[in-house]
MMTF fields as JSON, N, C-alpha, C and O atoms, coordinates in Angstrom:
{
  "mmtfVersion": "1.0.0",
  "mmtfProducer": "UNKNOWN",
  "numBonds": 443,
  "numAtoms": 444,
  "numGroups": 111,
  "numChains": 1,
  "numModels": 1,
  "chainsPerModel": [1],
  "groupsPerChain": [111],
  "chainIdList": ["A"],
  "bondAtomList": [4, 2, 8, 6, 12, 10, 16, 14, 20, 18, 24, 22, 28, 26, 32, 30, 36, 34, 40, 38, 44, 42, 48, 46, 52, 50, 56, 54, 60, 58, 64, 62, 68, 66, 72, 70, 76, 74, 80, 78, 84, 82, 88, 86, 92, 90, 96, 94, 100, 98, 104, 102, 108, 106, 112, 110, 116, 114, 120, 118, 124, 122, 128, 126, 132, 130, 136, 134, 140, 138, 144, 142, 148, 146, 152, 150, 156, 154, 160, 158, 164, 162, 168, 166, 172, 170, 176, 174, 180, 178, 184, 182, 188, 186, 192, 190, 196, 194, 200, 198, 204, 202, 208, 206, 212, 210, 216, 214, 220, 218, 224, 222, 228, 226, 232, 230, 236, 234, 240, 238, 244, 242, 248, 246, 252, 250, 256, 254, 260, 258, 264, 262, 268, 266, 272, 270, 276, 274, 280, 278, 284, 282, 288, 286, 292, 290, 296, 294, 300, 298, 304, 302, 308, 306, 312, 310, 316, 314, 320, 318, 324, 322, 328, 326, 332, 330, 336, 334, 340, 338, 344, 342, 348, 346, 352, 350, 356, 354, 360, 358, 364, 362, 368, 366, 372, 370, 376, 374, 380, 378, 384, 382, 388, 386, 392, 390, 396, 394, 400, 398, 404, 402, 408, 406, 412, 410, 416, 414, 420, 418, 424, 422, 428, 426, 432, 430, 436, 434, 440, 438],
  "bondOrderList": [1, 1, 1, 1, 1, 1, 1, 1, 1, 1, 1, 1, 1, 1, 1, 1, 1, 1, 1, 1, 1, 1, 1, 1, 1, 1, 1, 1, 1, 1, 1, 1, 1, 1, 1, 1, 1, 1, 1, 1, 1, 1, 1, 1, 1, 1, 1, 1, 1, 1, 1, 1, 1, 1, 1, 1, 1, 1, 1, 1, 1, 1, 1, 1, 1, 1, 1, 1, 1, 1, 1, 1, 1, 1, 1, 1, 1, 1, 1, 1, 1, 1, 1, 1, 1, 1, 1, 1, 1, 1, 1, 1, 1, 1, 1, 1, 1, 1, 1, 1, 1, 1, 1, 1, 1, 1, 1, 1, 1, 1],
  "groupList": [{"groupName": "MET", "atomNameList": ["N", "CA", "C", "O"], "elementList": ["N", "C", "C", "O"], "formalChargeList": [0, 0, 0, 0], "bondAtomList": [1, 0, 2, 1, 3, 2], "bondOrderList": [1, 1, 2], "singleLetterCode": "M", "chemCompType": "L-PEPTIDE LINKING"}, {"groupName": "LYS", "atomNameList": ["N", "CA", "C", "O"], "elementList": ["N", "C", "C", "O"], "formalChargeList": [0, 0, 0, 0], "bondAtomList": [1, 0, 2, 1, 3, 2], "bondOrderList": [1, 1, 2], "singleLetterCode": "K", "chemCompType": "L-PEPTIDE LINKING"}, {"groupName": "HIS", "atomNameList": ["N", "CA", "C", "O"], "elementList": ["N", "C", "C", "O"], "formalChargeList": [0, 0, 0, 0], "bondAtomList": [1, 0, 2, 1, 3, 2], "bondOrderList": [1, 1, 2], "singleLetterCode": "H", "chemCompType": "L-PEPTIDE LINKING"}, {"groupName": "LEU", "atomNameList": ["N", "CA", "C", "O"], "elementList": ["N", "C", "C", "O"], "formalChargeList": [0, 0, 0, 0], "bondAtomList": [1, 0, 2, 1, 3, 2], "bondOrderList": [1, 1, 2], "singleLetterCode": "L", "chemCompType": "L-PEPTIDE LINKING"}, {"groupName": "ASP", "atomNameList": ["N", "CA", "C", "O"], "elementList": ["N", "C", "C", "O"], "formalChargeList": [0, 0, 0, 0], "bondAtomList": [1, 0, 2, 1, 3, 2], "bondOrderList": [1, 1, 2], "singleLetterCode": "D", "chemCompType": "L-PEPTIDE LINKING"}, {"groupName": "SER", "atomNameList": ["N", "CA", "C", "O"], "elementList": ["N", "C", "C", "O"], "formalChargeList": [0, 0, 0, 0], "bondAtomList": [1, 0, 2, 1, 3, 2], "bondOrderList": [1, 1, 2], "singleLetterCode": "S", "chemCompType": "L-PEPTIDE LINKING"}, {"groupName": "THR", "atomNameList": ["N", "CA", "C", "O"], "elementList": ["N", "C", "C", "O"], "formalChargeList": [0, 0, 0, 0], "bondAtomList": [1, 0, 2, 1, 3, 2], "bondOrderList": [1, 1, 2], "singleLetterCode": "T", "chemCompType": "L-PEPTIDE LINKING"}, {"groupName": "GLU", "atomNameList": ["N", "CA", "C", "O"], "elementList": ["N", "C", "C", "O"], "formalChargeList": [0, 0, 0, 0], "bondAtomList": [1, 0, 2, 1, 3, 2], "bondOrderList": [1, 1, 2], "singleLetterCode": "E", "chemCompType": "L-PEPTIDE LINKING"}, {"groupName": "ILE", "atomNameList": ["N", "CA", "C", "O"], "elementList": ["N", "C", "C", "O"], "formalChargeList": [0, 0, 0, 0], "bondAtomList": [1, 0, 2, 1, 3, 2], "bondOrderList": [1, 1, 2], "singleLetterCode": "I", "chemCompType": "L-PEPTIDE LINKING"}, {"groupName": "ALA", "atomNameList": ["N", "CA", "C", "O"], "elementList": ["N", "C", "C", "O"], "formalChargeList": [0, 0, 0, 0], "bondAtomList": [1, 0, 2, 1, 3, 2], "bondOrderList": [1, 1, 2], "singleLetterCode": "A", "chemCompType": "L-PEPTIDE LINKING"}, {"groupName": "GLN", "atomNameList": ["N", "CA", "C", "O"], "elementList": ["N", "C", "C", "O"], "formalChargeList": [0, 0, 0, 0], "bondAtomList": [1, 0, 2, 1, 3, 2], "bondOrderList": [1, 1, 2], "singleLetterCode": "Q", "chemCompType": "L-PEPTIDE LINKING"}, {"groupName": "TYR", "atomNameList": ["N", "CA", "C", "O"], "elementList": ["N", "C", "C", "O"], "formalChargeList": [0, 0, 0, 0], "bondAtomList": [1, 0, 2, 1, 3, 2], "bondOrderList": [1, 1, 2], "singleLetterCode": "Y", "chemCompType": "L-PEPTIDE LINKING"}, {"groupName": "GLY", "atomNameList": ["N", "CA", "C", "O"], "elementList": ["N", "C", "C", "O"], "formalChargeList": [0, 0, 0, 0], "bondAtomList": [1, 0, 2, 1, 3, 2], "bondOrderList": [1, 1, 2], "singleLetterCode": "G", "chemCompType": "PEPTIDE LINKING"}, {"groupName": "PRO", "atomNameList": ["N", "CA", "C", "O"], "elementList": ["N", "C", "C", "O"], "formalChargeList": [0, 0, 0, 0], "bondAtomList": [1, 0, 2, 1, 3, 2], "bondOrderList": [1, 1, 2], "singleLetterCode": "P", "chemCompType": "L-PEPTIDE LINKING"}, {"groupName": "PHE", "atomNameList": ["N", "CA", "C", "O"], "elementList": ["N", "C", "C", "O"], "formalChargeList": [0, 0, 0, 0], "bondAtomList": [1, 0, 2, 1, 3, 2], "bondOrderList": [1, 1, 2], "singleLetterCode": "F", "chemCompType": "L-PEPTIDE LINKING"}, {"groupName": "ARG", "atomNameList": ["N", "CA", "C", "O"], "elementList": ["N", "C", "C", "O"], "formalChargeList": [0, 0, 0, 0], "bondAtomList": [1, 0, 2, 1, 3, 2], "bondOrderList": [1, 1, 2], "singleLetterCode": "R", "chemCompType": "L-PEPTIDE LINKING"}, {"groupName": "VAL", "atomNameList": ["N", "CA", "C", "O"], "elementList": ["N", "C", "C", "O"], "formalChargeList": [0, 0, 0, 0], "bondAtomList": [1, 0, 2, 1, 3, 2], "bondOrderList": [1, 1, 2], "singleLetterCode": "V", "chemCompType": "L-PEPTIDE LINKING"}],
  "groupTypeList": [0, 1, 2, 3, 3, 1, 0, 3, 4, 3, 5, 6, 7, 7, 8, 8, 7, 8, 3, 4, 3, 9, 4, 10, 3, 1, 11, 7, 3, 1, 2, 12, 8, 13, 2, 3, 2, 3, 1, 12, 1, 5, 3, 12, 0, 8, 14, 10, 1, 9, 5, 6, 15, 6, 15, 16, 5, 14, 7, 6, 12, 0, 11, 10, 3, 12, 12, 2, 13, 3, 14, 3, 5, 9, 4, 4, 3, 10, 8, 12, 15, 12, 7, 13, 16, 10, 4, 6, 9, 15, 16, 3, 5, 15, 11, 3, 4, 12, 8, 0, 8, 15, 6, 14, 7, 10, 1, 7, 16, 7, 4],
  "groupIdList": [1, 2, 3, 4, 5, 6, 7, 8, 9, 10, 11, 12, 13, 14, 15, 16, 17, 18, 19, 20, 21, 22, 23, 24, 25, 26, 27, 28, 29, 30, 31, 32, 33, 34, 35, 36, 37, 38, 39, 40, 41, 42, 43, 44, 45, 46, 47, 48, 49, 50, 51, 52, 53, 54, 55, 56, 57, 58, 59, 60, 61, 62, 63, 64, 65, 66, 67, 68, 69, 70, 71, 72, 73, 74, 75, 76, 77, 78, 79, 80, 81, 82, 83, 84, 85, 86, 87, 88, 89, 90, 91, 92, 93, 94, 95, 96, 97, 98, 99, 100, 101, 102, 103, 104, 105, 106, 107, 108, 109, 110, 111],
  "secStructList": [7, 7, 7, 7, 7, 7, 6, 6, 1, 1, 7, 6, 6, 2, 2, 2, 2, 2, 2, 2, 2, 2, 2, 2, 2, 2, 2, 2, 2, 2, 6, 6, 7, 7, 7, 7, 1, 1, 6, 6, 7, 7, 3, 3, 3, 3, 3, 1, 1, 7, 7, 2, 2, 2, 2, 2, 2, 2, 2, 2, 2, 2, 2, 2, 6, 6, 7, 7, 3, 3, 3, 3, 3, 6, 6, 6, 1, 7, 6, 6, 6, 6, 1, 7, 6, 6, 2, 2, 2, 2, 2, 2, 2, 6, 6, 7, 1, 3, 3, 3, 3, 3, 7, 1, 7, 1, 2, 2, 2, 2, 7],
  "xCoordList": [108.632, 107.554, 106.679, 105.821, 106.807, 106.095, 104.645, 103.701, 104.577, 103.398, 103.053, 103.76, 101.844, 101.326, 100.438, 99.343, 100.487, 99.595, 99.152, 98.111, 99.715, 99.471, 100.016, 100.828, 99.809, 100.264, 101.746, 102.615, 101.608, 102.399, 103.662, 104.59, 104.003, 104.892, 105.673, 106.826, 105.093, 106.209, 106.566, 105.924, 108.049, 108.948, 108.421, 107.808, 108.738, 108.277, 108.758, 108.231, 110.004, 110.316, 109.851, 109.79, 109.223, 108.364, 106.912, 106.594, 106.421, 105.013, 105.369, 104.44, 106.387, 106.708, 106.756, 105.825, 107.41, 107.657, 106.434, 106.359, 105.435, 104.558, 103.597, 103.125, 103.368, 102.706, 102.814, 102.003, 104.717, 105.274, 104.792, 104.469, 104.641, 104.309, 102.939, 102.399, 102.533, 100.291, 99.935, 98.782, 100.785, 101.001, 101.62, 101.279, 102.643, 102.785, 101.958, 101.75, 101.403, 100.56, 98.964, 98.324, 98.463, 97.804, 98.364, 97.343, 99.154, 100.033, 99.393, 98.792, 99.729, 100.173, 98.688, 98.417, 97.806, 96.322, 95.903, 95.519, 95.966, 95.424, 96.023, 95.347, 97.126, 97.247, 97.757, 98.744, 96.972, 96.824, 97.971, 98.165, 98.744, 100.129, 99.658, 98.489, 100.169, 99.902, 100.848, 101.969, 100.159, 101.285, 100.472, 99.521, 101.705, 100.672, 101.947, 103.013, 101.924, 103.207, 102.579, 103.162, 101.206, 100.319, 100.236, 99.383, 100.693, 100.329, 100.523, 101.704, 99.364, 99.531, 99.355, 99.29, 99.267, 99.017, 97.406, 96.577, 97.265, 96.208, 96.123, 96.993, 95.057, 95.002, 93.476, 92.504, 93.683, 92.105, 91.859, 92.714, 90.697, 90.023, 88.741, 87.82, 89.116, 88.341, 87.629, 88.271, 86.345, 85.562, 84.522, 83.427, 85.203, 84.198, 82.927, 81.966, 83.41, 82.787, 82.599, 83.695, 81.532, 80.955, 81.521, 81.94, 81.825, 82.755, 82.513, 83.163, 81.616, 81.564, 82.198, 82.176, 82.962, 84.206, 85.431, 86.293, 85.727, 87.075, 87.073, 88.054, 85.867, 86.032, 86.128, 87.138, 85.335, 85.48, 86.767, 87.332, 87.307, 88.907, 89.975, 91.074, 89.727, 90.915, 90.253, 90.856, 89.205, 89.128, 89.671, 90.432, 88.8, 89.797, 90.82, 91.238, 91.645, 92.78, 93.58, 94.145, 93.351, 94.079, 94.091, 95.192, 92.519, 92.375, 93.177, 93.631, 93.406, 93.794, 95.727, 96.46, 95.973, 97.204, 97.728, 98.898, 96.691, 96.992, 96.496, 96.381, 96.237, 95.774, 94.646, 93.988, 94.534, 93.003, 92.393, 92.731, 91.524, 90.878, 89.918, 89.214, 90.065, 89.043, 88.387, 88.816, 87.15, 86.288, 85.506, 84.597, 86.11, 85.512, 84.684, 85.13, 83.468, 82.908, 83.038, 83.591, 82.106, 82.066, 81.54, 81.966, 80.343, 79.836, 80.454, 80.191, 81.247, 82.431, 83.225, 83.649, 83.635, 84.435, 84.004, 82.88, 85.403, 84.734, 85.025, 84.887, 85.469, 85.753, 85.29, 84.877, 84.9, 84.152, 83.023, 82.007, 83.213, 82.427, 83.803, 83.942, 84.442, 85.327, 86.704, 87.269, 87.094, 88.315, 88.729, 88.037, 89.752, 90.672, 91.063, 90.907, 91.456, 91.318, 92.919, 93.414, 93.771, 94.881, 95.636, 96.672, 94.365, 94.144, 93.853, 94.594, 93.053, 92.741, 93.695, 93.881, 94.001, 95.125, 96.683, 97.447, 96.84, 97.919, 97.473, 98.339, 96.642, 95.709, 96.072, 96.796, 95.647, 95.236, 96.607, 96.962, 97.84, 99.217, 99.68, 100.517, 98.891, 99.73, 99.234, 99.871, 98.21, 97.205, 97.52, 98.28, 97.389, 97.202, 98.752, 99.745, 98.486, 100.073, 99.616, 100.678, 98.826, 98.137, 97.021, 96.25, 96.652, 95.445, 95.441, 96.359, 94.285, 93.487, 92.159, 91.361, 92.585, 91.112, 90.456, 91.011, 89.225, 87.996, 87.46, 86.536, 88.215, 87.153, 86.678, 86.714, 86.221, 85.831, 86.749, 86.513, 88.384, 89.423, 89.995, 89.677, 91.479, 92.85, 93.214, 93.555, 93.299, 93.726, 94.054, 94.989, 92.578, 92.327, 93.511, 94.158, 93.666, 94.508, 96.282, 97.204, 95.934, 97.384, 98.024, 99.116, 96.831, 96.85, 97.349, 97.273],
  "yCoordList": [117.541, 116.372, 117.221, 117.921, 117.222, 118.174, 117.669, 118.343, 116.28, 115.46, 114.324, 113.318, 114.451, 112.945, 112.362, 112.453, 111.572, 111.25, 109.668, 109.342, 108.834, 107.178, 107.04, 107.925, 106.034, 105.74, 104.66, 104.209, 104.539, 103.754, 104.46, 103.696, 105.922, 106.595, 106.806, 107.146, 106.609, 106.878, 105.089, 104.068, 105.645, 104.397, 104.283, 105.171, 102.739, 102.587, 103.203, 103.07, 103.922, 105.022, 105.871, 106.149, 106.819, 107.781, 107.776, 108.652, 106.858, 106.427, 106.204, 106.35, 105.917, 105.277, 107.191, 107.579, 107.896, 109.137, 110.019, 111.008, 109.553, 110.209, 109.956, 110.863, 108.366, 108.1, 108.692, 109.158, 108.387, 109.315, 110.766, 111.184, 111.578, 113.09, 113.36, 114.25, 111.984, 112.119, 111.481, 111.518, 110.986, 110.473, 111.559, 111.542, 112.615, 113.373, 114.428, 115.06, 114.593, 116.005, 115.75, 116.711, 114.257, 114.243, 114.114, 114.288, 113.958, 113.853, 115.744, 116.226, 116.312, 117.797, 117.915, 117.669, 118.171, 118.15, 118.079, 119.096, 116.647, 116.212, 116.974, 117.159, 117.224, 118.443, 119.624, 120.236, 119.878, 121.753, 122.567, 123.774, 121.559, 122.069, 122.851, 122.583, 123.883, 124.55, 123.865, 123.482, 123.714, 123.031, 123.407, 122.839, 125.231, 125.889, 125.402, 125.95, 124.479, 124.045, 124.759, 125.485, 124.274, 125.094, 126.507, 127.011, 127.558, 128.779, 129.875, 130.208, 130.787, 131.361, 130.402, 131.031, 129.006, 127.987, 128.289, 128.722, 127.843, 127.599, 126.243, 125.956, 125.499, 124.0, 124.648, 125.215, 124.389, 124.107, 122.834, 121.961, 122.726, 121.085, 121.3, 122.11, 120.416, 120.253, 119.066, 118.225, 118.85, 117.803, 117.394, 117.889, 116.42, 116.517, 115.589, 115.542, 114.572, 113.832, 113.952, 113.94, 114.089, 114.113, 113.728, 112.58, 114.326, 113.209, 113.957, 114.997, 113.581, 114.665, 114.112, 114.829, 112.797, 112.625, 113.037, 113.551, 112.956, 113.709, 114.978, 115.624, 115.536, 117.718, 117.606, 118.174, 117.012, 117.279, 117.225, 118.187, 115.962, 115.85, 116.339, 116.105, 117.21, 117.903, 119.6, 120.602, 119.554, 121.258, 121.344, 122.082, 120.014, 119.878, 120.133, 121.023, 119.211, 119.217, 120.74, 121.516, 120.787, 122.67, 123.295, 123.52, 123.898, 124.447, 124.022, 124.999, 122.835, 122.487, 122.981, 123.49, 122.726, 123.2, 124.611, 124.971, 125.292, 126.732, 127.226, 128.436, 126.33, 126.461, 127.324, 127.892, 127.295, 127.853, 127.107, 127.376, 126.229, 125.277, 126.209, 127.17, 125.745, 126.471, 125.356, 124.871, 125.34, 124.186, 124.493, 125.305, 123.597, 123.92, 122.712, 121.568, 123.071, 122.167, 122.19, 122.994, 120.666, 121.001, 121.764, 122.104, 122.501, 123.855, 124.72, 125.764, 124.752, 126.231, 126.399, 127.523, 125.133, 124.716, 125.067, 125.463, 124.786, 124.235, 123.278, 123.13, 122.668, 121.021, 120.351, 119.608, 119.941, 118.821, 119.621, 119.058, 121.233, 121.9, 122.973, 124.17, 122.408, 122.79, 123.504, 124.406, 122.797, 123.189, 121.939, 121.539, 121.185, 120.267, 120.362, 121.458, 119.469, 119.594, 119.715, 119.673, 119.915, 120.266, 121.655, 122.022, 122.439, 123.756, 124.071, 124.965, 123.702, 124.215, 124.2, 124.908, 123.259, 122.741, 123.758, 124.151, 123.954, 124.732, 126.248, 126.704, 126.946, 128.411, 128.114, 128.918, 126.933, 127.239, 126.958, 127.954, 125.987, 126.732, 127.722, 127.975, 128.468, 129.752, 130.571, 131.624, 130.53, 131.092, 129.979, 130.517, 129.021, 127.855, 127.194, 127.166, 126.594, 126.433, 124.743, 124.126, 124.047, 123.021, 122.554, 122.729, 121.66, 121.319, 119.654, 118.95, 119.329, 118.259, 118.298, 119.143, 116.626, 116.264, 115.121, 114.059, 115.209, 113.716, 113.731, 114.44, 112.751, 112.837, 111.276, 110.409, 111.183, 109.577, 108.926, 107.745, 109.691, 108.533, 108.737, 109.784, 107.974, 108.315, 108.789, 109.951, 108.623, 109.156, 110.782, 111.421, 111.209, 112.758, 113.402, 114.402, 112.403, 113.04, 113.258, 114.073, 111.987, 111.774, 112.782, 113.303, 112.7, 114.544, 115.298, 116.343],
  "zCoordList": [115.745, 114.871, 113.99, 114.529, 112.798, 111.763, 111.846, 112.259, 111.362, 111.282, 111.637, 111.699, 111.908, 112.694, 112.116, 112.671, 110.86, 110.098, 110.326, 109.755, 110.965, 111.306, 112.484, 112.756, 113.478, 114.557, 114.107, 114.854, 112.928, 112.077, 111.84, 111.576, 111.864, 111.489, 112.272, 112.008, 113.702, 115.037, 115.946, 116.19, 116.182, 116.568, 117.772, 118.365, 118.32, 119.502, 121.124, 122.228, 120.664, 121.312, 121.563, 122.761, 120.517, 119.919, 121.029, 121.834, 120.817, 121.72, 123.116, 123.911, 123.543, 124.968, 125.309, 126.015, 125.005, 125.155, 125.248, 125.978, 124.405, 124.125, 125.43, 126.114, 125.675, 126.607, 128.043, 128.843, 128.027, 129.776, 129.621, 130.733, 128.78, 128.808, 129.351, 130.008, 128.689, 128.972, 130.317, 130.746, 130.872, 132.308, 133.312, 134.494, 132.77, 133.371, 133.571, 134.607, 132.236, 132.195, 133.031, 133.457, 133.173, 133.873, 135.399, 136.064, 136.07, 137.345, 137.505, 138.464, 136.446, 136.816, 137.065, 138.24, 136.432, 136.016, 137.412, 137.99, 138.14, 138.707, 140.308, 141.32, 140.143, 141.491, 141.088, 141.496, 140.234, 139.894, 139.634, 139.782, 139.18, 138.127, 137.263, 136.987, 136.612, 135.674, 134.817, 135.151, 133.392, 132.631, 131.097, 130.56, 130.434, 129.397, 128.607, 128.886, 127.703, 126.983, 125.528, 124.723, 125.527, 123.968, 124.489, 123.758, 125.454, 125.551, 124.554, 124.457, 123.485, 122.573, 121.276, 120.221, 121.168, 120.006, 119.798, 120.599, 118.233, 117.718, 116.824, 116.002, 117.059, 116.453, 115.595, 116.094, 114.545, 113.588, 113.982, 114.132, 114.15, 114.19, 112.614, 112.511, 111.792, 110.627, 111.046, 111.675, 110.787, 110.995, 109.65, 109.384, 108.987, 108.068, 108.048, 107.281, 109.628, 110.029, 111.321, 111.881, 112.229, 113.135, 114.189, 114.04, 115.624, 116.328, 117.718, 117.832, 118.899, 119.857, 120.818, 121.818, 121.01, 122.059, 121.25, 121.962, 120.027, 119.428, 119.484, 119.853, 119.09, 119.4, 120.936, 121.353, 121.947, 123.137, 123.651, 124.171, 123.495, 123.664, 123.25, 123.753, 122.102, 121.653, 121.679, 121.295, 122.106, 123.119, 124.43, 125.055, 124.667, 126.166, 126.297, 127.037, 125.417, 125.924, 125.611, 126.382, 124.11, 123.952, 125.026, 125.53, 125.893, 126.526, 127.928, 128.524, 128.504, 129.402, 129.129, 129.976, 128.156, 127.514, 127.365, 127.236, 127.406, 127.65, 125.993, 125.795, 124.933, 123.347, 123.253, 124.125, 121.608, 121.806, 120.309, 119.157, 120.722, 119.709, 118.527, 118.837, 117.34, 116.678, 115.329, 114.282, 116.101, 115.27, 114.091, 113.912, 113.275, 111.502, 111.129, 111.04, 110.926, 110.739, 109.038, 108.287, 108.721, 106.812, 106.377, 105.273, 106.907, 106.362, 106.657, 106.06, 107.395, 107.453, 106.513, 106.243, 105.725, 105.161, 103.551, 103.242, 102.337, 101.279, 100.35, 99.136, 101.281, 101.154, 100.846, 101.736, 99.356, 98.68, 98.103, 97.695, 98.051, 97.308, 96.446, 96.698, 95.715, 95.023, 95.342, 94.723, 96.548, 97.061, 97.617, 98.554, 97.243, 97.54, 99.218, 99.756, 99.852, 101.142, 101.49, 102.616, 99.924, 100.201, 100.326, 100.88, 99.341, 99.343, 100.562, 100.972, 101.351, 102.476, 104.018, 105.008, 103.606, 104.723, 104.279, 105.161, 103.259, 102.963, 103.437, 104.184, 103.276, 103.903, 105.178, 105.765, 105.831, 107.237, 107.526, 108.158, 107.411, 107.91, 108.339, 109.206, 107.463, 107.612, 108.335, 108.374, 109.03, 110.511, 111.489, 112.294, 111.768, 112.667, 112.956, 112.229, 114.553, 114.804, 114.413, 114.491, 114.144, 113.904, 113.92, 114.863, 112.542, 112.72, 112.487, 112.068, 112.844, 113.317, 111.892, 111.487, 111.439, 111.122, 111.144, 110.863, 111.474, 111.342, 110.058, 109.659, 109.324, 108.13, 108.003, 108.876, 106.649, 106.567, 105.911, 105.653, 105.353, 104.062, 104.702, 105.266, 105.336, 105.604, 104.495, 104.719, 103.744, 102.249, 102.142, 101.659, 102.966, 102.805, 103.567, 103.257, 104.879, 105.541, 105.024, 105.011, 104.678, 103.947, 102.341, 102.113, 101.569, 100.632, 100.894, 100.248]
}
C-alpha cells in the first residue's frame, strides 16, 4: 500500500486483513512474541493539531513494531508560514519510510 488517505479507499477485504493483522500483533505482544515488522523504518508524525491520544498511539505502535517515530509539531515545520504541505511531504518522503499527519482539514491530507 502506497497511501492511505481515508478509510473509504480500502476494500472490505483490506479492512478485514488489517483487523486480522492487528489481532495477531496484539496476541503476540500479550504473549511476549517479538514482532519487529518495522525494524529500521522511520515514521514522520506531523501534528498541526495537537492530540495526545494520536501521538501516543502512533509512537507506541512504532516502538512495539521496531520502528522509530519522529514527532514534528507545527512549530518544527514551515507549513503555513510559506511552505505548502505538499512540499513538506515531498521532502520528508525522501528521508522517511512513512508520514502521518494530524491536521484540521482532510483536504490537506489529500493534497
